[in-house]
All heavy atoms as TSV, in Angstrom:
chain	resi	resn	atom	element	x	y	z
A	1	MET	N	N	20.290	-4.202	6.564
A	1	MET	CA	C	20.261	-5.502	7.314
A	1	MET	C	C	18.865	-5.489	8.047
A	1	MET	O	O	18.638	-6.104	8.991
A	1	MET	CB	C	21.365	-5.504	8.264
A	1	MET	CG	C	21.498	-6.939	8.793
A	1	MET	SD	S	23.212	-7.380	8.776
A	1	MET	CE	C	23.452	-7.659	10.472
A	2	LEU	N	N	17.833	-4.946	7.376
A	2	LEU	CA	C	16.524	-4.867	7.907
A	2	LEU	C	C	15.885	-6.185	8.158
A	2	LEU	O	O	15.246	-6.449	9.094
A	2	LEU	CB	C	15.631	-3.910	6.981
A	2	LEU	CG	C	14.259	-3.607	7.536
A	2	LEU	CD1	C	14.358	-2.836	8.742
A	2	LEU	CD2	C	13.501	-2.886	6.414
A	3	LEU	N	N	16.101	-7.169	7.283
A	3	LEU	CA	C	15.547	-8.433	7.327
A	3	LEU	C	C	16.507	-9.404	8.095
A	3	LEU	O	O	16.198	-10.616	8.204
A	3	LEU	CB	C	15.300	-8.999	5.937
A	3	LEU	CG	C	14.286	-8.217	5.135
A	3	LEU	CD1	C	14.253	-8.915	3.712
A	3	LEU	CD2	C	12.920	-8.252	5.774
A	4	GLY	N	N	17.570	-8.942	8.585
A	4	GLY	CA	C	18.426	-9.713	9.387
A	4	GLY	C	C	19.361	-10.453	8.437
A	4	GLY	O	O	19.944	-11.593	8.795
A	5	LEU	N	N	19.510	-10.098	7.193
A	5	LEU	CA	C	20.453	-10.821	6.254
A	5	LEU	C	C	21.840	-10.357	6.339
A	5	LEU	O	O	22.039	-9.093	6.660
A	5	LEU	CB	C	19.906	-10.609	4.801
A	5	LEU	CG	C	18.487	-10.998	4.432
A	5	LEU	CD1	C	18.068	-10.555	3.041
A	5	LEU	CD2	C	18.461	-12.565	4.554
A	6	GLU	N	N	22.744	-11.170	6.049
A	6	GLU	CA	C	24.137	-10.723	5.935
A	6	GLU	C	C	24.185	-9.710	4.817
A	6	GLU	O	O	23.411	-9.700	3.886
A	6	GLU	CB	C	25.108	-11.869	5.732
A	6	GLU	CG	C	25.062	-12.838	6.870
A	6	GLU	CD	C	25.593	-12.293	8.166
A	6	GLU	OE1	O	26.537	-11.399	8.151
A	6	GLU	OE2	O	25.031	-12.562	9.271
A	7	THR	N	N	25.308	-8.963	4.880
A	7	THR	CA	C	25.487	-7.875	3.815
A	7	THR	C	C	25.527	-8.433	2.314
A	7	THR	O	O	24.836	-7.901	1.426
A	7	THR	CB	C	26.788	-7.134	4.139
A	7	THR	OG1	O	26.716	-6.631	5.412
A	7	THR	CG2	C	26.932	-5.914	3.141
A	8	ASP	N	N	26.251	-9.508	2.041
A	8	ASP	CA	C	26.386	-9.957	0.653
A	8	ASP	C	C	25.021	-10.454	0.098
A	8	ASP	O	O	24.691	-10.061	-0.989
A	8	ASP	CB	C	27.433	-10.985	0.520
A	8	ASP	CG	C	28.906	-10.435	0.720
A	8	ASP	OD1	O	29.012	-9.238	0.530
A	8	ASP	OD2	O	29.789	-11.208	1.088
A	9	PRO	N	N	24.307	-11.359	0.807
A	9	PRO	CA	C	23.050	-11.761	0.264
A	9	PRO	C	C	21.994	-10.553	0.120
A	9	PRO	O	O	21.316	-10.499	-0.880
A	9	PRO	CB	C	22.575	-12.732	1.311
A	9	PRO	CG	C	23.720	-13.233	2.029
A	9	PRO	CD	C	24.624	-12.071	1.978
A	10	ALA	N	N	22.038	-9.648	1.062
A	10	ALA	CA	C	21.161	-8.467	1.071
A	10	ALA	C	C	21.422	-7.587	-0.300
A	10	ALA	O	O	20.532	-7.205	-0.999
A	10	ALA	CB	C	21.285	-7.657	2.269
A	11	ARG	N	N	22.774	-7.514	-0.568
A	11	ARG	CA	C	23.141	-6.719	-1.780
A	11	ARG	C	C	22.722	-7.507	-3.012
A	11	ARG	O	O	22.267	-6.883	-3.987
A	11	ARG	CB	C	24.630	-6.508	-1.725
A	11	ARG	CG	C	25.137	-5.397	-0.917
A	11	ARG	CD	C	26.596	-5.037	-1.131
A	11	ARG	NE	N	27.038	-4.113	-0.149
A	11	ARG	CZ	C	28.120	-4.194	0.608
A	11	ARG	NH1	N	28.859	-5.202	0.479
A	11	ARG	NH2	N	28.446	-3.321	1.406
A	12	ARG	N	N	22.813	-8.706	-3.072
A	12	ARG	CA	C	22.416	-9.554	-4.176
A	12	ARG	C	C	20.948	-9.424	-4.365
A	12	ARG	O	O	20.414	-9.289	-5.541
A	12	ARG	CB	C	22.804	-11.003	-4.075
A	12	ARG	CG	C	24.289	-11.213	-4.326
A	12	ARG	CD	C	24.629	-12.767	-4.573
A	12	ARG	NE	N	24.006	-13.655	-3.628
A	12	ARG	CZ	C	24.548	-14.106	-2.522
A	12	ARG	NH1	N	25.731	-13.684	-2.157
A	12	ARG	NH2	N	23.916	-14.946	-1.771
A	13	PHE	N	N	20.140	-9.528	-3.377
A	13	PHE	CA	C	18.649	-9.433	-3.436
A	13	PHE	C	C	18.276	-8.046	-3.900
A	13	PHE	O	O	17.363	-7.936	-4.736
A	13	PHE	CB	C	17.966	-9.859	-2.141
A	13	PHE	CG	C	18.013	-11.263	-1.785
A	13	PHE	CD1	C	18.297	-11.632	-0.434
A	13	PHE	CD2	C	17.924	-12.215	-2.683
A	13	PHE	CE1	C	18.300	-12.887	-0.122
A	13	PHE	CE2	C	17.974	-13.574	-2.278
A	13	PHE	CZ	C	18.190	-13.943	-1.031
A	14	GLU	N	N	18.928	-7.049	-3.379
A	14	GLU	CA	C	18.632	-5.681	-3.798
A	14	GLU	C	C	18.936	-5.414	-5.269
A	14	GLU	O	O	18.223	-4.841	-5.973
A	14	GLU	CB	C	19.381	-4.661	-2.901
A	14	GLU	CG	C	19.074	-3.170	-3.246
A	14	GLU	CD	C	17.677	-2.823	-2.927
A	14	GLU	OE1	O	16.896	-3.427	-2.192
A	14	GLU	OE2	O	17.285	-1.778	-3.533
A	15	ALA	N	N	20.117	-5.919	-5.725
A	15	ALA	CA	C	20.408	-5.881	-7.128
A	15	ALA	C	C	19.409	-6.577	-8.037
A	15	ALA	O	O	19.025	-6.014	-9.065
A	15	ALA	CB	C	21.796	-6.391	-7.301
A	16	LEU	N	N	19.040	-7.730	-7.664
A	16	LEU	CA	C	18.094	-8.485	-8.388
A	16	LEU	C	C	16.674	-7.708	-8.418
A	16	LEU	O	O	16.099	-7.623	-9.511
A	16	LEU	CB	C	17.782	-9.862	-7.707
A	16	LEU	CG	C	16.745	-10.698	-8.401
A	16	LEU	CD1	C	17.103	-11.103	-9.848
A	16	LEU	CD2	C	16.485	-12.016	-7.604
A	17	PHE	N	N	16.220	-7.117	-7.306
A	17	PHE	CA	C	15.110	-6.367	-7.283
A	17	PHE	C	C	15.194	-5.148	-8.252
A	17	PHE	O	O	14.247	-4.901	-9.014
A	17	PHE	CB	C	14.746	-5.905	-5.867
A	17	PHE	CG	C	13.543	-4.926	-5.867
A	17	PHE	CD1	C	12.367	-5.282	-6.091
A	17	PHE	CD2	C	13.894	-3.478	-5.649
A	17	PHE	CE1	C	11.218	-4.375	-6.020
A	17	PHE	CE2	C	12.738	-2.571	-5.682
A	17	PHE	CZ	C	11.560	-3.107	-5.876
A	18	ARG	N	N	16.321	-4.434	-8.165
A	18	ARG	CA	C	16.427	-3.264	-9.061
A	18	ARG	C	C	16.456	-3.638	-10.535
A	18	ARG	O	O	15.942	-2.974	-11.393
A	18	ARG	CB	C	17.631	-2.559	-8.673
A	18	ARG	CG	C	17.657	-1.776	-7.270
A	18	ARG	CD	C	18.848	-1.123	-6.965
A	18	ARG	NE	N	18.822	-0.605	-5.596
A	18	ARG	CZ	C	18.388	0.632	-5.271
A	18	ARG	NH1	N	18.019	1.459	-6.290
A	18	ARG	NH2	N	18.354	1.091	-4.072
A	19	LYS	N	N	17.040	-4.824	-10.938
A	19	LYS	CA	C	17.020	-5.161	-12.279
A	19	LYS	C	C	15.628	-5.543	-12.751
A	19	LYS	O	O	15.237	-5.161	-13.777
A	19	LYS	CB	C	17.955	-6.390	-12.408
A	19	LYS	CG	C	19.403	-6.177	-12.409
A	19	LYS	CD	C	20.211	-7.431	-12.564
A	19	LYS	CE	C	21.638	-7.052	-12.360
A	19	LYS	NZ	N	22.577	-8.251	-12.318
A	20	ARG	N	N	14.873	-6.274	-11.935
A	20	ARG	CA	C	13.419	-6.566	-12.146
A	20	ARG	C	C	12.677	-5.308	-12.389
A	20	ARG	O	O	11.857	-5.214	-13.321
A	20	ARG	CB	C	12.822	-7.467	-11.125
A	20	ARG	CG	C	13.392	-8.848	-11.150
A	20	ARG	CD	C	12.716	-9.696	-10.076
A	20	ARG	NE	N	11.242	-9.837	-10.418
A	20	ARG	CZ	C	10.260	-9.427	-9.710
A	20	ARG	NH1	N	10.523	-8.686	-8.588
A	20	ARG	NH2	N	9.098	-9.562	-10.041
A	21	ALA	N	N	12.868	-4.383	-11.526
A	21	ALA	CA	C	12.095	-3.086	-11.481
A	21	ALA	C	C	12.493	-2.321	-12.753
A	21	ALA	O	O	11.619	-1.662	-13.400
A	21	ALA	CB	C	12.380	-2.265	-10.295
A	22	ALA	N	N	13.744	-2.399	-13.154
A	22	ALA	CA	C	14.161	-1.640	-14.379
A	22	ALA	C	C	13.516	-2.196	-15.554
A	22	ALA	O	O	13.274	-1.490	-16.567
A	22	ALA	CB	C	15.715	-1.602	-14.498
A	23	ARG	N	N	13.344	-3.552	-15.633
A	23	ARG	CA	C	12.613	-4.208	-16.711
A	23	ARG	C	C	11.152	-3.884	-16.693
A	23	ARG	O	O	10.420	-4.393	-17.585
A	23	ARG	CB	C	12.898	-5.693	-16.696
A	23	ARG	CG	C	14.303	-6.013	-17.060
A	23	ARG	CD	C	14.448	-7.531	-17.251
A	23	ARG	NE	N	13.738	-8.366	-16.352
A	23	ARG	CZ	C	14.220	-8.954	-15.317
A	23	ARG	NH1	N	15.481	-8.811	-15.110
A	23	ARG	NH2	N	13.509	-9.771	-14.517
A	24	GLY	N	N	10.677	-3.319	-15.671
A	24	GLY	CA	C	9.198	-3.006	-15.562
A	24	GLY	C	C	8.439	-4.093	-14.750
A	24	GLY	O	O	7.215	-4.030	-14.721
A	25	ALA	N	N	9.196	-5.008	-14.199
A	25	ALA	CA	C	8.518	-6.075	-13.391
A	25	ALA	C	C	7.933	-5.474	-12.094
A	25	ALA	O	O	6.935	-6.000	-11.536
A	25	ALA	CB	C	9.484	-7.271	-13.093
A	26	GLY	N	N	8.532	-4.496	-11.575
A	26	GLY	CA	C	8.057	-3.876	-10.412
A	26	GLY	C	C	8.159	-4.728	-9.184
A	26	GLY	O	O	8.943	-5.630	-9.135
A	27	ASP	N	N	7.469	-4.464	-8.131
A	27	ASP	CA	C	7.498	-5.144	-6.891
A	27	ASP	C	C	6.349	-6.088	-6.820
A	27	ASP	O	O	5.158	-5.572	-6.756
A	27	ASP	CB	C	7.468	-4.142	-5.760
A	27	ASP	CG	C	7.729	-4.737	-4.367
A	27	ASP	OD1	O	7.605	-6.034	-4.297
A	27	ASP	OD2	O	7.871	-4.076	-3.428
A	28	ARG	N	N	6.527	-7.349	-6.742
A	28	ARG	CA	C	5.397	-8.306	-6.705
A	28	ARG	C	C	4.545	-8.216	-5.445
A	28	ARG	O	O	3.383	-8.679	-5.358
A	28	ARG	CB	C	5.952	-9.769	-6.710
A	28	ARG	CG	C	6.235	-10.129	-8.241
A	28	ARG	CD	C	6.503	-11.593	-8.277
A	28	ARG	NE	N	7.890	-11.774	-8.109
A	28	ARG	CZ	C	8.512	-13.020	-8.118
A	28	ARG	NH1	N	7.801	-14.096	-8.302
A	28	ARG	NH2	N	9.760	-13.155	-8.014
A	29	GLN	N	N	5.099	-7.664	-4.407
A	29	GLN	CA	C	4.343	-7.371	-3.105
A	29	GLN	C	C	3.272	-6.376	-3.288
A	29	GLN	O	O	2.359	-6.272	-2.336
A	29	GLN	CB	C	5.325	-7.047	-2.040
A	29	GLN	CG	C	6.327	-8.093	-1.842
A	29	GLN	CD	C	5.819	-9.515	-1.583
A	29	GLN	OE1	O	4.994	-9.613	-0.766
A	29	GLN	NE2	N	6.435	-10.491	-2.207
A	30	LEU	N	N	3.370	-5.439	-4.154
A	30	LEU	CA	C	2.441	-4.318	-4.296
A	30	LEU	C	C	1.327	-4.781	-5.203
A	30	LEU	O	O	1.461	-5.325	-6.309
A	30	LEU	CB	C	3.125	-3.116	-4.994
A	30	LEU	CG	C	4.157	-2.451	-4.192
A	30	LEU	CD1	C	4.821	-1.357	-4.895
A	30	LEU	CD2	C	3.706	-1.993	-2.765
A	31	PRO	N	N	0.041	-4.562	-4.802
A	31	PRO	CA	C	-1.139	-4.988	-5.646
A	31	PRO	C	C	-1.179	-4.038	-6.832
A	31	PRO	O	O	-1.429	-2.879	-6.701
A	31	PRO	CB	C	-2.319	-4.754	-4.752
A	31	PRO	CG	C	-1.812	-3.834	-3.679
A	31	PRO	CD	C	-0.322	-3.994	-3.556
A	32	LYS	N	N	-1.056	-4.644	-8.023
A	32	LYS	CA	C	-1.091	-3.781	-9.250
A	32	LYS	C	C	-2.516	-3.375	-9.513
A	32	LYS	O	O	-2.779	-2.323	-10.004
A	32	LYS	CB	C	-0.369	-4.569	-10.419
A	32	LYS	CG	C	1.022	-4.687	-10.162
A	32	LYS	CD	C	1.588	-5.565	-11.374
A	32	LYS	CE	C	3.121	-5.784	-11.358
A	32	LYS	NZ	N	3.549	-6.414	-10.130
A	33	PHE	N	N	-3.499	-4.318	-9.291
A	33	PHE	CA	C	-4.928	-4.053	-9.680
A	33	PHE	C	C	-5.521	-2.886	-8.758
A	33	PHE	O	O	-6.348	-2.214	-9.315
A	33	PHE	CB	C	-5.723	-5.334	-9.576
A	33	PHE	CG	C	-7.012	-5.159	-10.208
A	33	PHE	CD1	C	-7.192	-5.035	-11.537
A	33	PHE	CD2	C	-8.157	-5.274	-9.437
A	33	PHE	CE1	C	-8.422	-4.874	-12.165
A	33	PHE	CE2	C	-9.519	-5.257	-9.946
A	33	PHE	CZ	C	-9.494	-5.027	-11.409
A	34	ALA	N	N	-4.915	-2.698	-7.664
A	34	ALA	CA	C	-5.535	-1.739	-6.678
A	34	ALA	C	C	-5.376	-0.230	-7.335
A	34	ALA	O	O	-6.120	0.575	-7.007
A	34	ALA	CB	C	-4.879	-1.757	-5.265
A	35	ARG	N	N	-4.441	-0.075	-8.241
A	35	ARG	CA	C	-4.241	1.264	-8.773
A	35	ARG	C	C	-4.828	1.315	-10.187
A	35	ARG	O	O	-4.709	2.259	-10.868
A	35	ARG	CB	C	-2.759	1.591	-8.843
A	35	ARG	CG	C	-2.212	1.907	-7.437
A	35	ARG	CD	C	-0.763	2.101	-7.429
A	35	ARG	NE	N	-0.179	0.871	-6.918
A	35	ARG	CZ	C	0.806	0.328	-7.478
A	35	ARG	NH1	N	1.432	0.842	-8.475
A	35	ARG	NH2	N	1.270	-0.791	-7.037
A	36	HIS	N	N	-5.522	0.275	-10.626
A	36	HIS	CA	C	-6.045	0.200	-11.952
A	36	HIS	C	C	-7.304	0.924	-11.981
A	36	HIS	O	O	-8.216	0.794	-11.171
A	36	HIS	CB	C	-6.198	-1.258	-12.357
A	36	HIS	CG	C	-6.504	-1.493	-13.739
A	36	HIS	ND1	N	-7.788	-1.512	-14.242
A	36	HIS	CD2	C	-5.696	-1.725	-14.773
A	36	HIS	CE1	C	-7.733	-1.812	-15.497
A	36	HIS	NE2	N	-6.538	-1.923	-15.910
A	37	GLU	N	N	-7.554	1.784	-13.067
A	37	GLU	CA	C	-8.740	2.652	-13.075
A	37	GLU	C	C	-10.092	1.742	-13.025
A	37	GLU	O	O	-11.016	2.168	-12.497
A	37	GLU	CB	C	-8.707	3.462	-14.360
A	37	GLU	CG	C	-7.582	4.592	-14.208
A	37	GLU	CD	C	-7.592	5.419	-15.479
A	37	GLU	OE1	O	-8.604	5.256	-16.433
A	37	GLU	OE2	O	-6.671	6.113	-15.687
A	38	ALA	N	N	-10.009	0.638	-13.752
A	38	ALA	CA	C	-11.270	-0.158	-13.770
A	38	ALA	C	C	-11.541	-0.746	-12.380
A	38	ALA	O	O	-12.751	-0.864	-12.034
A	38	ALA	CB	C	-11.105	-1.432	-14.752
A	39	HIS	N	N	-10.525	-1.063	-11.630
A	39	HIS	CA	C	-10.805	-1.559	-10.265
A	39	HIS	C	C	-11.427	-0.415	-9.348
A	39	HIS	O	O	-12.382	-0.659	-8.645
A	39	HIS	CB	C	-9.574	-2.001	-9.593
A	39	HIS	CG	C	-9.665	-2.376	-8.175
A	39	HIS	ND1	N	-9.018	-1.738	-7.170
A	39	HIS	CD2	C	-10.296	-3.424	-7.501
A	39	HIS	CE1	C	-9.279	-2.309	-6.048
A	39	HIS	NE2	N	-10.090	-3.299	-6.223
A	40	VAL	N	N	-10.851	0.812	-9.444
A	40	VAL	CA	C	-11.303	1.906	-8.702
A	40	VAL	C	C	-12.826	2.131	-9.103
A	40	VAL	O	O	-13.648	2.366	-8.286
A	40	VAL	CB	C	-10.447	3.166	-8.885
A	40	VAL	CG1	C	-11.111	4.371	-8.216
A	40	VAL	CG2	C	-9.042	2.901	-8.316
A	41	ALA	N	N	-13.058	2.156	-10.340
A	41	ALA	CA	C	-14.458	2.461	-10.845
A	41	ALA	C	C	-15.368	1.258	-10.375
A	41	ALA	O	O	-16.570	1.619	-9.967
A	41	ALA	CB	C	-14.454	2.515	-12.422
A	42	ALA	N	N	-14.994	0.081	-10.329
A	42	ALA	CA	C	-15.841	-1.051	-9.854
A	42	ALA	C	C	-16.112	-0.837	-8.388
A	42	ALA	O	O	-17.316	-1.011	-7.990
A	42	ALA	CB	C	-15.152	-2.351	-10.178
A	43	VAL	N	N	-15.083	-0.540	-7.601
A	43	VAL	CA	C	-15.216	-0.289	-6.054
A	43	VAL	C	C	-16.249	0.836	-5.855
A	43	VAL	O	O	-17.100	0.735	-5.044
A	43	VAL	CB	C	-13.919	-0.243	-5.396
A	43	VAL	CG1	C	-14.146	0.262	-3.893
A	43	VAL	CG2	C	-13.125	-1.430	-5.533
A	44	LEU	N	N	-16.044	1.911	-6.583
A	44	LEU	CA	C	-16.950	3.122	-6.339
A	44	LEU	C	C	-18.328	2.669	-6.740
A	44	LEU	O	O	-19.294	3.160	-6.090
A	44	LEU	CB	C	-16.397	4.256	-7.153
A	44	LEU	CG	C	-15.117	4.875	-6.645
A	44	LEU	CD1	C	-14.671	5.977	-7.512
A	44	LEU	CD2	C	-15.242	5.349	-5.212
A	45	ALA	N	N	-18.456	1.953	-7.832
A	45	ALA	CA	C	-19.901	1.501	-8.276
A	45	ALA	C	C	-20.482	0.588	-7.200
A	45	ALA	O	O	-21.726	0.678	-7.080
A	45	ALA	CB	C	-19.796	0.843	-9.609
A	46	ALA	N	N	-19.672	-0.106	-6.553
A	46	ALA	CA	C	-20.248	-1.097	-5.490
A	46	ALA	C	C	-20.457	-0.324	-4.116
A	46	ALA	O	O	-20.915	-0.933	-3.193
A	46	ALA	CB	C	-19.309	-2.222	-5.317
A	47	GLY	N	N	-20.203	0.984	-4.156
A	47	GLY	CA	C	-20.506	1.654	-2.821
A	47	GLY	C	C	-19.281	2.493	-2.224
A	47	GLY	O	O	-19.414	3.234	-1.327
A	48	GLY	N	N	-18.080	2.164	-2.670
A	48	GLY	CA	C	-17.055	2.907	-2.312
A	48	GLY	C	C	-15.979	2.160	-1.368
A	48	GLY	O	O	-16.214	1.019	-1.177
A	49	PHE	N	N	-15.003	2.839	-0.969
A	49	PHE	CA	C	-13.901	2.265	-0.174
A	49	PHE	C	C	-14.130	2.483	1.281
A	49	PHE	O	O	-14.686	3.573	1.710
A	49	PHE	CB	C	-12.514	3.010	-0.478
A	49	PHE	CG	C	-12.063	2.706	-1.868
A	49	PHE	CD1	C	-12.354	3.528	-2.902
A	49	PHE	CD2	C	-11.267	1.572	-2.100
A	49	PHE	CE1	C	-11.825	3.254	-4.217
A	49	PHE	CE2	C	-10.794	1.323	-3.384
A	49	PHE	CZ	C	-11.019	2.202	-4.426
A	50	TRP	N	N	-13.789	1.514	2.198
A	50	TRP	CA	C	-13.803	1.663	3.590
A	50	TRP	C	C	-12.556	2.578	3.946
A	50	TRP	O	O	-11.606	2.699	3.151
A	50	TRP	CB	C	-13.596	0.404	4.285
A	50	TRP	CG	C	-14.888	-0.425	4.288
A	50	TRP	CD1	C	-15.602	-0.976	3.208
A	50	TRP	CD2	C	-15.717	-0.666	5.384
A	50	TRP	NE1	N	-16.706	-1.551	3.603
A	50	TRP	CE2	C	-16.854	-1.406	4.946
A	50	TRP	CE3	C	-15.596	-0.477	6.755
A	50	TRP	CZ2	C	-17.783	-1.906	5.783
A	50	TRP	CZ3	C	-16.556	-0.950	7.676
A	50	TRP	CH2	C	-17.710	-1.768	7.159
A	51	ALA	N	N	-12.635	3.261	5.036
A	51	ALA	CA	C	-11.519	4.106	5.568
A	51	ALA	C	C	-11.229	3.772	6.969
A	51	ALA	O	O	-12.097	3.408	7.791
A	51	ALA	CB	C	-11.963	5.614	5.304
A	52	PHE	N	N	-10.003	4.130	7.390
A	52	PHE	CA	C	-9.682	4.056	8.826
A	52	PHE	C	C	-10.259	5.382	9.442
A	52	PHE	O	O	-10.341	6.364	8.856
A	52	PHE	CB	C	-8.148	4.145	9.053
A	52	PHE	CG	C	-7.531	2.697	8.743
A	52	PHE	CD1	C	-6.824	2.555	7.486
A	52	PHE	CD2	C	-7.586	1.801	9.626
A	52	PHE	CE1	C	-6.293	1.259	7.263
A	52	PHE	CE2	C	-7.000	0.484	9.416
A	52	PHE	CZ	C	-6.404	0.308	8.193
A	53	SER	N	N	-10.598	5.313	10.740
A	53	SER	CA	C	-10.945	6.502	11.417
A	53	SER	C	C	-9.709	7.104	11.906
A	53	SER	O	O	-8.562	6.564	11.723
A	53	SER	CB	C	-11.899	6.129	12.690
A	53	SER	OG	O	-11.217	5.186	13.457
A	54	GLU	N	N	-9.791	8.392	12.403
A	54	GLU	CA	C	-8.720	9.119	12.760
A	54	GLU	C	C	-9.022	9.700	14.242
A	54	GLU	O	O	-10.111	9.889	14.595
A	54	GLU	CB	C	-8.456	10.366	11.899
A	54	GLU	CG	C	-8.064	10.069	10.566
A	54	GLU	CD	C	-7.741	11.309	9.646
A	54	GLU	OE1	O	-8.091	12.416	10.135
A	54	GLU	OE2	O	-7.284	11.190	8.557
A	55	ARG	N	N	-7.929	9.919	14.973
A	55	ARG	CA	C	-8.159	10.603	16.239
A	55	ARG	C	C	-7.040	11.707	16.243
A	55	ARG	O	O	-6.020	11.563	15.664
A	55	ARG	CB	C	-7.985	9.668	17.451
A	55	ARG	CG	C	-6.618	9.073	17.692
A	55	ARG	CD	C	-6.605	8.147	18.903
A	55	ARG	NE	N	-5.457	7.383	18.917
A	55	ARG	CZ	C	-4.264	7.726	19.378
A	55	ARG	NH1	N	-4.170	8.937	19.877
A	55	ARG	NH2	N	-3.259	7.009	19.400
A	56	ARG	N	N	-7.353	12.780	16.936
A	56	ARG	CA	C	-6.428	13.872	16.990
A	56	ARG	C	C	-5.261	13.629	17.932
A	56	ARG	O	O	-5.394	12.888	19.002
A	56	ARG	CB	C	-7.253	15.128	17.522
A	56	ARG	CG	C	-8.419	15.553	16.726
A	56	ARG	CD	C	-8.226	15.831	15.263
A	56	ARG	NE	N	-7.210	16.863	15.011
A	56	ARG	CZ	C	-6.641	17.077	13.765
A	56	ARG	NH1	N	-6.939	16.342	12.907
A	56	ARG	NH2	N	-5.800	18.007	13.708
A	57	VAL	N	N	-4.076	14.107	17.517
A	57	VAL	CA	C	-2.912	13.900	18.373
A	57	VAL	C	C	-2.328	15.309	18.392
A	57	VAL	O	O	-1.830	15.825	17.444
A	57	VAL	CB	C	-1.962	12.883	17.677
A	57	VAL	CG1	C	-0.683	12.844	18.486
A	57	VAL	CG2	C	-2.550	11.522	17.599
A	58	GLY	N	N	-2.269	15.885	19.586
A	58	GLY	CA	C	-1.719	17.207	19.814
A	58	GLY	C	C	-2.631	18.239	19.168
A	58	GLY	O	O	-3.789	18.042	18.894
A	59	LYS	N	N	-2.080	19.369	18.862
A	59	LYS	CA	C	-2.720	20.514	18.290
A	59	LYS	C	C	-3.082	20.315	16.841
A	59	LYS	O	O	-4.238	20.603	16.408
A	59	LYS	CB	C	-1.905	21.740	18.487
A	59	LYS	CG	C	-2.640	23.053	18.036
A	59	LYS	CD	C	-1.723	24.282	18.188
A	59	LYS	CE	C	-2.321	25.446	17.602
A	59	LYS	NZ	N	-1.438	26.578	17.656
A	60	ASP	N	N	-2.083	19.786	16.029
A	60	ASP	CA	C	-2.250	19.681	14.621
A	60	ASP	C	C	-2.234	18.375	13.973
A	60	ASP	O	O	-2.235	18.247	12.823
A	60	ASP	CB	C	-1.240	20.629	13.929
A	60	ASP	CG	C	-1.347	22.160	14.323
A	60	ASP	OD1	O	-2.492	22.568	14.359
A	60	ASP	OD2	O	-0.266	22.677	14.545
A	61	GLY	N	N	-1.996	17.383	14.805
A	61	GLY	CA	C	-1.818	15.983	14.274
A	61	GLY	C	C	-2.980	15.093	14.303
A	61	GLY	O	O	-3.991	15.412	14.959
A	62	ALA	N	N	-2.897	14.052	13.502
A	62	ALA	CA	C	-3.954	13.045	13.462
A	62	ALA	C	C	-3.252	11.714	13.451
A	62	ALA	O	O	-2.224	11.460	12.790
A	62	ALA	CB	C	-4.823	13.242	12.355
A	63	ALA	N	N	-3.941	10.644	14.054
A	63	ALA	CA	C	-3.410	9.291	13.966
A	63	ALA	C	C	-4.443	8.331	13.392
A	63	ALA	O	O	-5.652	8.599	13.673
A	63	ALA	CB	C	-3.162	8.762	15.386
A	64	VAL	N	N	-4.075	7.531	12.469
A	64	VAL	CA	C	-4.977	6.627	11.811
A	64	VAL	C	C	-5.188	5.481	12.781
A	64	VAL	O	O	-4.340	4.949	13.350
A	64	VAL	CB	C	-4.388	6.104	10.505
A	64	VAL	CG1	C	-5.291	5.111	9.782
A	64	VAL	CG2	C	-4.214	7.253	9.471
A	65	CYS	N	N	-6.483	5.050	12.882
A	65	CYS	CA	C	-6.765	4.059	13.894
A	65	CYS	C	C	-8.020	3.308	13.434
A	65	CYS	O	O	-8.687	3.623	12.566
A	65	CYS	CB	C	-6.909	4.602	15.293
A	65	CYS	SG	S	-8.188	5.956	15.438
A	66	LEU	N	N	-8.339	2.201	14.266
A	66	LEU	CA	C	-9.611	1.542	14.096
A	66	LEU	C	C	-10.647	2.173	14.923
A	66	LEU	O	O	-10.293	2.891	15.916
A	66	LEU	CB	C	-9.389	0.153	14.556
A	66	LEU	CG	C	-8.414	-0.747	13.651
A	66	LEU	CD1	C	-8.128	-2.060	14.289
A	66	LEU	CD2	C	-8.914	-0.890	12.199
A	67	PRO	N	N	-11.898	2.083	14.632
A	67	PRO	CA	C	-12.578	1.077	13.774
A	67	PRO	C	C	-12.558	1.675	12.333
A	67	PRO	O	O	-12.338	2.866	12.076
A	67	PRO	CB	C	-13.994	1.040	14.331
A	67	PRO	CG	C	-14.216	2.401	14.850
A	67	PRO	CD	C	-12.808	2.845	15.483
A	68	MET	N	N	-12.753	0.740	11.343
A	68	MET	CA	C	-12.935	1.117	10.013
A	68	MET	C	C	-14.358	1.857	9.765
A	68	MET	O	O	-15.207	1.413	10.572
A	68	MET	CB	C	-12.897	-0.137	9.142
A	68	MET	CG	C	-11.485	-0.834	9.194
A	68	MET	SD	S	-10.188	0.014	8.316
A	68	MET	CE	C	-10.633	-0.152	6.641
A	69	ILE	N	N	-14.330	2.750	8.899
A	69	ILE	CA	C	-15.606	3.517	8.662
A	69	ILE	C	C	-16.125	2.998	7.269
A	69	ILE	O	O	-15.365	3.165	6.248
A	69	ILE	CB	C	-15.323	4.962	8.640
A	69	ILE	CG1	C	-14.733	5.434	9.971
A	69	ILE	CG2	C	-16.603	5.822	8.260
A	69	ILE	CD1	C	-14.350	6.777	10.029
A	70	ALA	N	N	-17.313	2.542	7.207
A	70	ALA	CA	C	-17.971	2.123	5.916
A	70	ALA	C	C	-18.195	3.346	5.077
A	70	ALA	O	O	-18.489	4.435	5.576
A	70	ALA	CB	C	-19.309	1.401	6.269
A	71	PRO	N	N	-18.221	3.184	3.727
A	71	PRO	CA	C	-18.530	4.235	2.895
A	71	PRO	C	C	-20.012	4.685	3.066
A	71	PRO	O	O	-20.875	3.849	3.463
A	71	PRO	CB	C	-18.337	3.672	1.485
A	71	PRO	CG	C	-18.337	2.221	1.555
A	71	PRO	CD	C	-17.956	1.914	3.030
A	72	PRO	N	N	-20.356	5.914	2.806
A	72	PRO	CA	C	-21.770	6.323	2.986
A	72	PRO	C	C	-22.688	5.639	2.053
A	72	PRO	O	O	-22.333	5.400	0.963
A	72	PRO	CB	C	-21.790	7.905	2.668
A	72	PRO	CG	C	-20.435	8.159	2.019
A	72	PRO	CD	C	-19.542	6.985	2.348
A	73	LYS	N	N	-23.863	5.325	2.533
A	73	LYS	CA	C	-24.952	4.694	1.699
A	73	LYS	C	C	-25.526	5.688	0.668
A	73	LYS	O	O	-25.715	6.780	1.130
A	73	LYS	CB	C	-26.071	4.202	2.547
A	73	LYS	CG	C	-25.653	3.113	3.596
A	73	LYS	CD	C	-25.423	1.816	3.042
A	73	LYS	CE	C	-25.162	0.842	4.065
A	73	LYS	NZ	N	-24.643	-0.445	3.660
A	74	ALA	N	N	-25.641	5.294	-0.426
A	74	ALA	CA	C	-26.161	6.188	-1.498
A	74	ALA	C	C	-27.623	6.263	-1.414
A	74	ALA	O	O	-28.331	5.561	-0.918
A	74	ALA	CB	C	-25.751	5.753	-2.900
């Protein structure tokens, strides 16, 4: 009931998603091209990926936070 749906509609939506995923349709919300080798190569050729900065949390932890860090200039 994460989306606030009643149990029956939620079960129907989940069943539909699982059928689509089993057919190879996957999740439309996930960007397919972002995991594509040609996309990664193009981004790296253009200078690389931006990254989130990190801050230390406690002795051994880290938290992802802003600002974003630009890839190093070549």
